[in-house]
N, C-alpha and C positions, 0 to 999 in steps of 0.2 A: 403626790400622795393625796387622796381624797380625804375630806374632813367629814366626820360623822355628823349626822343631822339629829338634833333633839326632836324626836317624834312628837313629844308632848307640846313643844313650842310650835311645831308645824301645825298640829291639830288646832291649837288656840288661834293661830293666824287664820286658818281656814274658817273657823267659827266666826271670827270678827269680820272677815271678808263677806261671808254669807249674810250676816246681820246688816252690814253697811250696804250691801247690794239691795236688800229688801227695802231699806230706807230710801235709796236712790230711786228705785222703781215707784215706790209710794209717793214720793214728793214730785216726781215728774208727772205721773198720772194725776195726782191731786192738784198740782199747779195748773195744769191745762183745764181740769174740770172746774176749779174754783176761780179761774182767771187771776190767780195770785202770782204776780211777778216775784214776790218775796219767797214763795215756796220754790219756784223755778230757780231763783238765785241760790237758795240754800241747797237745791239739788246739784247745782254746779259745784258748790263747795264740797258736798258729799262725794261727788265724782273725784275731786282732788284728793280727798281722804282715802277713797277706795283705791285709787291708783297708788297712793303712798303705802297702803297695807299690802297690795299685790307686790309692790317693789321690795318691801321689807321681807316678804316671804321668798321672793325670788333671790334676794341677797343671801338668805340662809341656804337655799337649795343650790345656787350657783357655786357656793363654796365646796360642794361635793363633786363638781365636775372635774375630771382630770385635766392636767395640762397636756400639751402636745408640742410637736416640733413647730407647728404653725402658730400655736397660741401658748407661748411659754408662761404667760401670766394667767392662763385659763380664760374664763369668760366673765370675770368680775366687772370689767369695764362696760359690759352691756347694760348694767344698772345705770351708768352715767348717761349713756345714749338715750335710754328710756326716760330718764329724768328730764333731759333736755327737750325731748319731743312732747312729753306731758306738760312741762312748764310752758312751752310755747303755745300749745293748744288751749290750755286753761287761761292763759293770759288773754288770748283773743276772745274767749268766752266772757271773761270779766269786762272787756271793753264793750262787748255786745250788750251785756246786762246794764252797764252805765248808760249806753245809748238809749235803750228801751226805757230805763227809769227816767231819763231826762224828758222823753216824750210824755210820760205819764204825769210828770209834775204839772205840765200845762193842761192836760186833759185827764184827770183822775178817772179810773174805770171802776165800776162796782165789783166787789169781791165777795164770794160766798164765804164770809168770815167764820161761820160755824164749822163747816166741813174742813176749812183751812186749819182751824184750831185743832181739830181732832187729828188730822194728818201730822201736824207739827208735833203733837204730843207723842204720837206713835214713833216719829223720827227720833225724838229725844230719848224715849225708852230704849230703842234699838242702839243708839249711840252709847248710852250708859251701860248696856249689857256688853257691848263690844269692848268698852273701856275696862269693865270688870274682868273680862276674859284675859286681857293683856296685862293687867295691873301687877300680877305676881312676878312677872318676868321683867318688868320695866325698871326695877331698881338696879340690876346688875348688868343689863344688856342695853347698850346705847342705841342699837338698831330698833329694839322693841320699844324703848322709851320714846323715840321719835314718832313711831306709829301711834303709841298711846296718847301723846300730846296732840297729834292730828285729830284723833277721835274726840278728845276733850274739847278741842277748838270748835268742832262741828256741833257738839252738844251745846256749847255756849251760844252758837248762832241759832240753834233750834229754840233756845230759851227766848232769844230776841224775837223770833217769829211768833212764838206763843203769846208773848206780851203784846205784840202788835195785833195779833188776832183778837185778843180779848178787848183791846181798845176799839178796834173797828167794829166788833160785834155790838158794843154798847153805844158807840157814838156815830158810826157810819162815816168816820173820817178816813176815806179811802186813799187820800194822798199819803197816808202813813205807809201804805204798801210800797209806794215808790221810794220813800225814805229808807225803809228797811232794805229794799233791793239795792239802792245805791251804797248803803253801808256794807252789805255783804259783798257787793261787787268790788269795793275798795279792799276788803279783806282778801278776796280772791287774787286781786292784782298784786297785793303785797306778798302773799304766799307764793304765787307763780313767779314773781320777780326774784324772790329769794332762791327758788329752785333753779331758775335760769342762770342766775349769777354764780351759784355754787357749781352747777354742772359745767358751765363754760370754763370756770376757773380750773376744774380738774382736767377737762379736755385740753386746756392750754398748758398742762403740766406745771401749774402753779404750786407753790409751797402750801401745805395744809394751813387753813385758817386757824389762828390761835396758837400756832407753833412758832416760837422765836428761834430762828436759825442761829443767832449769836449765842443763845442759851444752850442749844444743842452742842455747839462747838466748845463752849466752856466745860460742859459735862464730859465731853470726850477728852479734852485736855486735862481734866482733873483725875483721870484714871492713871494709876501709877504705871510708869513705863512708857507713857506717851509724851513725846517731845513737842510735837505740833501736828497740825493737819492742814490739808488743802484739798481743792477740787471737791467740795462738799455739795451734794445734790440731794434734795428731799422733795418728794412728790407723792401724790395720792394715786393709787391704782383705781380705787373706787372710794366710796364714802367711809368705809370701815377698814381699809388696808393702806398703811403708809409705808413707803419704800425709801431707802437711803443708800447712797453710795459715797465713799469718801476714801481719800488717801491719808494714811496715818503714819507719821514718822516715829520710829521706835527709839527710845533712849539707849545709849551704849550700855551694854551689860544685860539687856533684856532680849537680845536676839534669840537666845535659846528658850525663851518663855512665850513664844508667839501664840501657841495654842491657848495658854491660860489668859493672855492678854486679849485675844480675840473673843474668848468666852466672856470676859468681864465687860468688854465693850458692848457686845450683843445684849447682855443682861441689863446693863444700865440703860441702853436705848429703849428696850422693851418696857422696863420698869418705870422709867421717868417720863417717857413720851409715847408709849404704846406703838413704837416703830418695830414691826415684826419681820419686815423683809429687808435685809441689809446685805450690802456688798462692800466689804472693808478690805482695802489693799494695804498691807503692812510694808513699810519701806525702812531701809536703814537710815540712821540719823544723819549720814553725810549726803543723802540724796538731795538733789535740788528740789526745793519746794515750789510753791506756786500760790496764786491767789486763793482766798477762801472759796470763792465761787468762780468756776472756770468759764470764760466766755466760749461760746460755740461758734464755729464758722461752717458755712456751706462748702461741701467738697463734692466733686463729681465722683460717682461710683465707678470703681474699677472692676474689670472682670475678675472672677474669683481666682483663676489660675494663670491666665495668659497675660494679665497686665494691660489688656486693651480696653479702651473706653467703650462703654455701652451706648 
């Protein structure tokens, strides 16, 4: 079933994307014109934020795409692939910025600090407008809050470029341009590294960060009618959808209340841990249990109906 899209939220994302795109173009052109590596470095940081905004909008829209026989989870995981590619690309950009900054430490180059300052101010204004556009939805939507914080981070970087532009305008200390570039380059590497780490973790079917599996198990055991559980698996479909599968042993006397028990388990998992996609297998109390986390083994695939090896 498709999920309805909040048209107002989508419109706000598009406005924020347009403002950030204007900032990106202005800083790239301005950085080349003024010979400011700091502006070009900030443009790379803006690119990272622009991609984050596009990714957040895509996450909202991907939720509306229907599932199919070939894609039973829909297309949510495309967000993770895009994050990985973006993180890798921007990480390489950050290394390039640090390399160029290192060269300028030895041979500082003159910068048109006046125009640089004007362009940085324009970038800051655009960032603040984009942040204002997203602010009203950032309190109750984690996806929007992430994009909002990205924009605020770029606004902070723009403030640093503005301060550097003022100092260079009055002192002519152009080595500061290299210092600012190196600082923004490190900021980019940190952000890109975080994106790479999180996207690889999801692609490797890792348990969601910040989620304690033992705590989840205790909550399940705490539901009346549950004797124990085993074969618990928790993973992320994408950054905002967590899935769970588990075998739950039912206490004697609760066999006739399986529907109510299943409803309680689903409610607790969603309420306590925001786990919205669950597969819960209820078993009799005399069933053989197993380890909390079931080890997997590679097996050769068999033909669907004939039993022959492929």
